[in-house]
FIFIPA-167785 format. One line per field, with one value per residue (C-alpha): residue number from 1; residue in one letter; y, z, x. Coordinates in Angstrom, 1 decimal. Layout:
BEGIN
num: (NUM  ...)
residu: (A  ...)
Y: (Y  ...)
Z: (Z  ...)
X: (X  ...)
end
This chain:
BEGIN
num: (1  2  3  4  5  6  7  8  9  10  11  12  13  14  15  16  17  18  19  20  21  22  23  24  25  26  27  28  29  30  31  32  33  34  35  36  37  38  39  40  41  42  43  44  45  46  47  48  49  50  51  52  53  54  55  56  57  58  59  60  61  62  63  64  65  66  67  68  69  70  71  72  73  74  75  76  77  78  79  80  81  82  83  84  85  86  87  88  89  90  91  92  93  94  95  96  97  98  99  100  101  102  103  104  105  106  107  108  109  110  111  112  113  114  115  116  117  118  119  120  121  122  123  124  125  126  127  128  129  130  131  132  133  134  135  136  137  138  139  140  141  142  143  144  145  146  147  148  149  150  151  152  153  154  155  156  157  158  159  160  161  162  163  164  165  166  167  168  169  170  171  172  173  174  175  176  177  178  179  180  181  182  183  184  185  186  187  188  189  190  191  192  193  194  195  196  197  198  199  200  201  202  203  204  205  206  207  208  209  210  211  212  213  214  215  216  217  218  219  220  221  222  223  224  225  226  227  228  229  230  231  232  233  234  235  236  237  238  239  240  241  242  243  244  245  246  247  248  249  250  251  252  253  254  255  256  257  258  259  260  261  262  263  264  265  266  267  268  269  270  271  272  273  274  275  276  277  278  279  280  281  282  283  284  285  286  287  288  289  290  291  292  293  294  295  296  297  298  299  300  301  302  303  304  305  306  307  308  309  310  311  312  313  314  315  316  317  318  319  320  321  322  323  324  325  326  327  328  329  330  331  332  333  334  335  336  337  338  339  340  341  342  343  344  345  346  347  348  349  350  351  352  353  354  355  356  357  358  359  360  361  362  363  364  365  366  367  368  369  370  371  372  373  374  375  376  377  378  379  380  381  382  383  384  385  386  387  388  389  390  391  392  393  394  395  396  397  398  399  400  401  402  403  404  405  406  407  408  409  410  411  412  413  414  415  416  417  418  419  420  421  422  423  424  425  426  427  428  429  430  431  432  433  434  435  436  437  438  439  440  441  442  443  444  445  446  447  448  449  450  451  452  453  454  455  456  457  458  459  460  461  462  463  464  465  466  467  468  469  470  471  472)
residu: (M  F  D  A  H  S  G  F  A  V  N  A  F  A  A  V  S  G  T  L  R  G  G  G  V  F  Y  L  L  T  P  P  L  D  E  W  E  V  F  P  D  P  D  Y  L  R  F  L  P  Y  P  W  R  P  D  E  V  T  G  R  F  L  R  R  L  A  R  M  L  V  E  R  P  I  P  A  L  A  H  S  R  D  S  H  S  M  R  Q  S  E  A  V  E  V  M  A  T  A  V  V  P  L  V  L  T  A  D  R  G  R  G  K  S  A  A  L  G  M  A  A  S  R  L  L  G  Q  G  S  R  V  V  L  T  A  P  S  R  A  T  V  E  S  V  F  R  H  A  A  N  P  P  V  F  L  A  P  D  D  L  L  Q  T  L  P  E  A  E  V  L  M  V  D  E  A  A  A  I  P  V  P  L  L  L  K  M  L  E  H  Y  P  R  C  V  F  S  T  T  L  H  G  Y  E  G  S  G  R  G  F  A  L  R  F  Q  Q  Q  L  E  A  H  A  P  G  W  K  S  I  R  L  H  Q  P  I  R  W  A  E  N  D  P  L  E  H  F  I  H  Q  A  L  L  L  D  V  D  L  A  P  L  Q  A  G  K  R  L  G  D  D  V  A  Y  R  R  L  D  R  D  A  L  A  H  N  E  A  L  L  R  Q  L  F  G  L  L  V  T  A  H  Y  Q  T  R  P  S  D  L  R  Q  M  L  D  A  P  D  I  S  I  H  V  L  E  Q  A  G  E  I  L  A  V  A  V  L  S  R  E  G  G  L  D  A  A  L  T  T  A  I  H  A  G  K  R  R  P  H  G  H  P  I  P  Q  T  L  T  F  H  A  G  I  R  G  A  A  Q  L  L  C  E  R  V  M  R  I  A  V  H  P  E  L  Q  G  Q  G  L  G  A  Q  L  L  E  C  L  V  K  Y  A  E  D  S  G  A  D  Y  I  G  V  S  Y  A  L  T  P  A  L  L  R  F  W  E  R  A  G  F  V  L  A  R  I  G  H  R  K  D  S  A  S  G  S  C  S  A  V  Q  I  R  G  L  T  A  A  G  K  A  L  A  D  Q  P  T  V  Q  S  T  S  P  V)
Y: (-75.5  -73.9  -75.2  -74.5  -76.5  -73.5  -71.1  -70.3  -66.8  -66.4  -63.4  -65.1  -68.3  -66.2  -64.4  -67.4  -69.3  -66.8  -67.2  -70.5  -70.9  -73.4  -76.9  -75.9  -77.7  -76.2  -78.3  -77.3  -79.0  -79.3  -81.3  -84.0  -81.9  -83.2  -82.0  -78.7  -76.3  -72.6  -72.3  -71.5  -69.5  -66.2  -65.0  -65.6  -64.3  -60.8  -60.5  -61.0  -57.7  -57.4  -58.9  -62.1  -65.4  -68.9  -69.4  -66.5  -68.7  -70.1  -72.0  -71.3  -70.1  -73.2  -75.6  -74.2  -74.4  -78.0  -78.9  -77.4  -79.4  -82.6  -81.7  -80.0  -81.9  -80.3  -82.5  -82.4  -78.7  -77.9  -75.0  -75.9  -75.4  -72.0  -70.0  -66.8  -64.1  -62.1  -59.8  -58.4  -57.1  -55.6  -53.8  -52.5  -51.2  -49.4  -47.8  -46.6  -44.9  -43.8  -40.0  -40.4  -41.6  -45.4  -47.8  -51.1  -53.8  -57.4  -60.3  -61.4  -63.1  -61.5  -59.5  -56.1  -54.7  -56.3  -54.6  -51.2  -51.7  -52.6  -49.7  -47.3  -48.5  -48.1  -44.6  -43.6  -45.0  -42.8  -39.7  -39.3  -38.4  -41.0  -40.7  -43.7  -43.5  -46.1  -46.5  -47.5  -48.1  -51.8  -52.0  -51.4  -53.7  -55.8  -52.8  -52.0  -55.6  -55.4  -51.9  -51.7  -47.9  -47.4  -44.5  -41.9  -43.0  -40.5  -41.2  -39.8  -36.9  -36.0  -36.1  -33.7  -31.4  -31.1  -31.8  -32.7  -32.4  -35.6  -36.7  -39.8  -40.6  -44.3  -45.1  -48.7  -50.2  -47.1  -48.6  -48.0  -44.2  -41.9  -41.0  -37.2  -37.6  -39.6  -36.8  -34.2  -36.2  -36.4  -32.6  -32.1  -35.2  -35.8  -39.0  -41.2  -44.9  -46.1  -49.7  -51.8  -55.5  -56.5  -59.7  -60.4  -61.2  -57.5  -56.5  -56.6  -53.4  -54.1  -51.4  -49.0  -49.6  -48.9  -45.8  -44.3  -45.0  -43.0  -40.1  -40.5  -40.3  -36.8  -35.6  -37.3  -38.7  -40.1  -42.5  -46.1  -49.4  -52.3  -55.7  -58.4  -61.8  -64.4  -65.6  -65.4  -67.8  -70.5  -71.5  -70.3  -72.2  -73.3  -75.6  -74.1  -70.5  -71.5  -73.1  -70.2  -67.7  -69.8  -70.6  -66.9  -65.4  -63.5  -63.9  -62.5  -59.7  -57.8  -60.1  -58.5  -57.9  -59.4  -57.3  -54.6  -54.9  -52.7  -52.2  -53.1  -54.1  -57.5  -56.0  -57.8  -57.3  -60.3  -60.9  -63.7  -66.8  -67.0  -70.8  -71.1  -68.5  -70.4  -73.4  -71.4  -70.6  -68.9  -66.5  -65.9  -65.0  -62.7  -60.9  -60.6  -59.5  -56.5  -55.6  -55.9  -53.6  -51.0  -50.6  -49.6  -52.6  -56.1  -58.7  -62.4  -61.8  -59.7  -62.8  -64.7  -61.8  -61.6  -65.3  -65.8  -62.7  -62.5  -60.1  -59.7  -59.6  -59.4  -57.8  -57.6  -56.3  -58.8  -59.3  -62.5  -64.1  -61.2  -59.1  -55.4  -54.0  -55.4  -54.1  -55.7  -54.7  -55.2  -55.1  -53.1  -51.4  -52.8  -52.5  -52.5  -49.2  -49.8  -50.5  -47.5  -45.2  -46.4  -45.8  -42.3  -41.6  -42.9  -45.8  -48.6  -49.2  -52.7  -54.3  -53.7  -51.3  -48.4  -46.1  -46.6  -46.0  -42.9  -41.4  -42.2  -41.0  -38.6  -37.0  -37.2  -38.6  -40.5  -43.8  -43.9  -47.3  -48.8  -48.2  -50.8  -49.8  -51.4  -50.2  -50.2  -51.7  -51.7  -50.8  -51.2  -50.8  -52.5  -49.8  -50.3  -49.4  -46.5  -43.3  -45.1  -45.0  -48.6  -47.4  -45.4  -48.3  -50.8  -48.3  -48.0  -51.8  -51.7  -49.1  -51.3  -54.3  -52.3  -51.2  -54.7  -56.1  -53.7  -51.3  -47.8  -46.3  -47.1  -45.6  -45.5  -44.5  -43.6  -41.4  -38.0  -36.6  -34.1  -36.6  -39.2  -36.7  -35.7  -39.3  -40.1  -36.8  -37.4  -40.7  -38.9  -39.4  -36.6  -36.0  -37.0  -36.7  -35.9  -37.4  -35.4  -37.9  -38.7  -42.2  -44.0  -45.3  -42.3  -39.3  -38.0  -37.6  -40.2  -39.2  -40.8  -40.3  -41.8  -42.0  -42.5  -45.2  -45.5  -42.7  -43.2  -43.3  -40.1  -38.4  -39.5  -37.9  -34.7  -34.3  -30.9  -32.4  -34.2  -31.4  -28.9  -31.1  -29.6  -30.6  -29.1)
Z: (66.1  67.6  70.9  71.4  74.6  76.9  74.6  70.9  70.1  66.7  65.6  66.6  64.7  61.6  62.0  62.5  59.6  57.2  58.5  56.8  53.5  50.8  52.0  55.7  57.9  60.3  63.4  65.2  68.6  70.0  72.4  70.7  68.3  69.8  73.2  72.2  74.8  74.9  78.7  80.0  77.0  77.7  74.1  74.4  78.0  76.9  75.0  78.3  79.9  83.6  85.5  83.5  84.1  83.1  81.0  78.8  77.4  74.0  71.5  68.1  66.6  67.8  66.9  63.3  63.1  64.4  61.9  59.0  60.1  59.8  56.7  54.8  55.6  54.4  53.1  56.0  56.6  54.3  52.2  48.6  47.2  46.7  43.6  42.0  40.7  37.6  38.6  41.4  38.8  36.8  39.9  40.5  37.0  37.3  40.6  39.3  36.2  37.1  37.5  39.0  42.4  42.8  45.1  45.6  47.2  47.9  50.2  52.7  51.4  47.9  48.2  48.5  50.9  48.9  45.7  47.5  48.6  45.1  43.5  46.1  45.3  41.6  42.0  44.3  41.8  39.2  41.3  42.6  46.2  47.9  51.4  53.1  55.8  57.6  61.0  62.6  61.7  62.5  59.8  57.0  58.0  55.0  52.8  54.0  53.6  49.9  49.3  48.2  48.6  51.7  51.5  54.2  56.7  58.6  60.8  59.4  61.9  61.4  57.6  57.6  60.0  58.1  54.5  53.2  49.5  47.6  44.1  45.4  48.7  49.6  52.2  53.5  55.3  54.4  55.9  59.4  58.7  58.8  55.4  56.0  56.7  53.5  51.5  53.0  51.9  48.4  48.3  48.9  47.0  43.8  43.1  46.0  46.3  48.8  49.8  52.0  52.8  51.7  53.7  56.7  60.4  61.3  59.7  56.4  54.4  51.9  53.4  53.6  49.9  48.7  50.8  50.0  46.3  46.3  47.9  45.4  42.5  43.7  44.4  41.7  38.9  37.0  39.8  39.1  40.9  41.1  42.7  43.4  43.2  43.0  46.3  46.8  49.7  48.4  45.3  44.2  45.5  48.5  50.7  54.0  53.0  51.4  54.7  56.9  54.6  54.7  58.4  59.4  56.5  55.4  51.8  51.9  49.6  49.0  47.4  44.2  44.1  41.4  38.3  38.2  41.9  42.9  46.4  47.1  49.7  50.0  51.9  55.3  58.7  60.6  63.7  63.0  65.2  65.8  66.2  62.8  61.3  62.4  60.4  57.3  55.6  52.6  54.8  57.2  54.3  52.7  56.1  57.0  53.5  53.9  57.3  56.1  53.2  55.3  58.0  57.8  59.7  60.5  62.3  62.6  66.3  65.2  63.6  66.9  68.8  66.5  66.9  70.6  72.7  75.1  74.6  70.9  68.4  64.6  62.6  58.8  56.0  53.2  50.0  48.0  50.0  49.7  52.7  51.9  55.3  58.6  62.1  65.2  68.7  72.1  75.3  78.0  81.3  84.1  86.6  90.3  92.3  94.0  90.8  89.1  91.9  91.6  87.9  88.5  90.9  88.5  90.8  88.5  84.8  84.2  80.8  78.4  78.7  76.8  76.4  79.9  81.3  79.3  80.3  83.9  84.1  81.2  81.1  84.9  85.0  88.2  87.8  84.0  84.0  86.0  83.0  80.2  76.8  73.3  71.6  67.8  67.3  63.5  60.9  57.1  53.9  50.7  48.7  45.6  47.7  49.9  49.9  49.5  53.2  54.1  57.0  58.5  58.0  59.7  62.6  63.3  63.5  66.0  68.1  68.2  69.2  71.9  73.3  73.3  75.0  77.9  77.1  78.6  75.6  72.4  71.7  69.2  69.2  65.9  64.2  63.9  60.5  59.5  57.4  60.1  62.7  60.5  60.0  63.7  64.5  62.0  63.8  67.1  68.7  70.8  71.0  74.4  74.1  71.8  72.5  72.7  70.7  67.0  65.9  64.5  61.4  60.4  61.8  63.4  67.0  68.4  69.2  71.4  70.6  72.5  72.1  75.2  75.1  78.6  81.0  82.7  79.3  78.1  81.3  80.7  77.2  78.7  81.2  80.9  80.4  77.4  76.0  76.3  74.1  70.6  67.6  67.3)
X: (21.4  18.3  17.0  13.3  12.8  12.9  11.1  10.7  12.0  10.5  12.5  15.7  14.6  14.1  17.4  19.7  18.1  19.6  23.1  23.7  25.5  24.8  25.2  24.6  22.1  19.7  18.8  15.6  15.3  11.8  9.8  7.6  5.5  2.2  3.3  4.9  3.5  3.7  4.1  6.7  8.0  9.8  9.2  5.5  5.1  6.1  2.9  0.9  -0.2  0.1  -1.7  -2.1  -3.8  -2.7  -5.9  -4.7  -1.9  -2.6  -0.5  -2.1  1.2  3.2  0.5  0.4  4.2  4.2  1.5  3.6  6.7  4.7  2.7  5.6  8.7  12.0  14.8  17.3  16.3  19.3  20.2  21.1  24.6  26.1  25.2  26.5  24.3  25.0  22.1  24.2  26.8  23.9  22.7  26.2  26.4  23.0  24.0  27.4  25.9  22.4  21.8  18.3  17.2  17.3  15.4  17.2  15.1  15.9  15.0  17.6  20.7  20.5  23.7  22.2  24.8  27.6  26.3  26.2  29.9  31.0  29.1  30.6  34.1  33.6  32.2  35.0  37.5  36.0  36.6  33.0  32.4  30.2  28.5  26.9  24.2  22.2  20.4  23.7  27.3  26.9  24.2  26.6  29.5  28.8  28.9  32.4  33.5  32.8  34.2  37.8  37.5  35.3  32.9  32.4  29.8  27.5  24.5  21.3  21.1  24.8  24.3  21.4  23.1  26.4  25.3  28.8  29.4  28.8  27.8  26.1  24.3  23.7  21.1  21.1  18.1  16.1  12.9  14.3  14.7  11.7  10.4  10.5  14.3  14.7  12.9  15.2  18.2  16.8  16.4  20.1  21.4  19.5  21.6  20.4  20.4  17.7  18.3  16.1  15.2  11.7  11.2  13.3  13.4  14.0  10.7  9.1  9.9  7.1  4.8  7.6  8.6  5.0  4.6  8.0  7.7  4.4  6.4  9.2  6.7  5.7  9.2  11.3  9.1  12.1  13.2  14.1  13.7  16.0  15.2  17.7  15.9  18.7  20.2  24.0  24.7  22.3  20.5  17.0  14.0  15.9  13.7  14.7  14.2  10.9  9.7  10.9  9.1  5.8  5.9  6.5  4.6  7.7  6.8  3.2  2.3  -0.9  -3.5  -5.0  -8.7  -10.9  -10.9  -13.6  -14.3  -17.2  -18.5  -22.2  -24.6  -22.9  -19.9  -20.1  -18.5  -17.2  -15.1  -12.7  -12.2  -8.5  -8.6  -10.1  -7.8  -4.7  -6.0  -7.0  -3.7  -5.2  -7.2  -4.3  -2.0  -4.6  -5.1  -1.5  -0.5  -2.9  -1.5  2.1  1.4  -0.4  2.4  6.0  7.4  6.0  8.1  7.6  6.7  3.8  2.2  2.6  1.1  -1.9  -2.6  -1.7  -1.8  -4.7  -7.6  -6.9  -9.8  -9.6  -12.3  -12.7  -15.0  -15.2  -17.0  -17.2  -14.4  -12.0  -10.8  -11.4  -10.4  -9.0  -8.6  -6.9  -8.2  -6.6  -8.6  -6.8  -7.3  -9.5  -6.6  -7.2  -7.3  -3.9  -2.1  -3.8  -2.7  0.9  0.9  -0.5  2.3  4.9  5.9  4.7  4.8  3.4  3.8  1.0  -2.1  -0.4  -3.4  -4.8  -1.3  -0.6  -3.9  -3.2  0.4  1.1  -2.4  -2.6  -6.1  -6.6  -8.4  -8.2  -6.5  -9.4  -11.7  -11.9  -10.5  -10.5  -7.4  -7.2  -3.8  -4.0  -6.5  -6.0  -8.0  -7.0  -5.1  -7.3  -10.4  -9.1  -11.1  -14.5  -15.5  -14.5  -12.2  -15.1  -17.5  -15.2  -14.5  -18.2  -18.4  -15.5  -17.3  -20.4  -18.3  -16.5  -19.9  -21.4  -18.3  -18.5  -15.6  -15.8  -14.0  -12.2  -8.8  -6.0  -2.3  -0.6  2.0  0.3  -0.5  -3.1  -5.0  -5.1  -6.1  -9.1  -10.1  -10.2  -11.9  -14.6  -15.2  -15.8  -12.4  -10.9  -7.2  -5.9  -2.2  0.7  4.0  7.3  9.4  9.1  8.3  11.3  9.5  7.3  9.2  6.0  5.0  2.7  -0.9  -3.6  -7.2  -10.2  -14.0  -16.2  -18.8  -20.2  -20.9  -17.6  -15.8  -17.5  -16.5  -12.9  -13.0  -14.5  -11.6  -9.9  -6.5  -7.9  -9.9  -7.0  -4.7  -4.2  -2.1  1.4)
end
């Protein structure tokens, strides 16, 4: 039973929906759907940067959800009866006998962790040494519940420091471990099983799977892939699971382009209207599918943020109705002098405004947070069209939009790699800061780059503390 009267926590909604078994019933308690308001909603208010105004509160996400509840009624919101999957036993067989790296993927509720536990027991029973790793011990509780012979568990950092002897290494929820660490594991343990959830409340692993598989192709060309399709706790084509996936876009994948797609003069730039986007399901799925594929982790709350958060703008390059590239911008900065001074002194850290705050506090530039910034939150090009200049073309459109909207500078924060650094430098961005901690998804340090637009923005980019920053 999920009570949404005092706020709709979208990630929690997705999480609890998957705890039911076949025959279970999900009760969603809401105000009258035509009166369902966003405010006050703690889950939504966290998207609002400080200071925020009441007119910044929008309800596109909830209005879309309410519309879907009316237009796509679910029989009793009930899971179908329990089912059993032979495919799980086939996956156990493959894991127990394969001598090459394996990638095991599944949607939630497909018995992925149980299959790992059963395969580990079988291997241990045959005398093989098996080591299990995951982002945390709690992550693999289900693995241990299905392992008659429990494997040794080590956290990723402990594993790579000690490198214990083992014939097989199992890595559960690999999408939450930096790819460079996974590749180091593969170097020492040729028989690896990398397991991850593709679509779930904790984040879509689709983007991770594609990126990691590209790395695997270079390091272990003979690797194999296993995908568990059939649910364990409920039957296939379950109406509740189908509704949750559609409502939260957990099931979106990259839309294929028309065969023989060629770029021409008809590639057009457009800023999307978010009100119209929330009513255009086909366009929303196409856009979100591209963003999911391009990034390591995308949670249901990211969809709500994209639709509802204030000062967000969505920009695309399209051709014949197909999205070729997409970018999401966030307007930040413009804080008053008193708050900016407090940030510079380390006395305040208001929610939001990450780039203006990091320039003010970490780079020590007084007044930086008073300037207006357009931050590139996400930018993605369709994988079939990468390397043809679309990213640079879209970025120039973003710069023009930022200039026309009165921004002093445009900025970006990302996980630093040599290729990305060159991309942003070619676009005229200067490196403003490199973080000291590595990103949990990419294993790289974060970088902040900016490009001045107005005289004040260009003076900001010319600050000695910015110009002295160099890659490490």
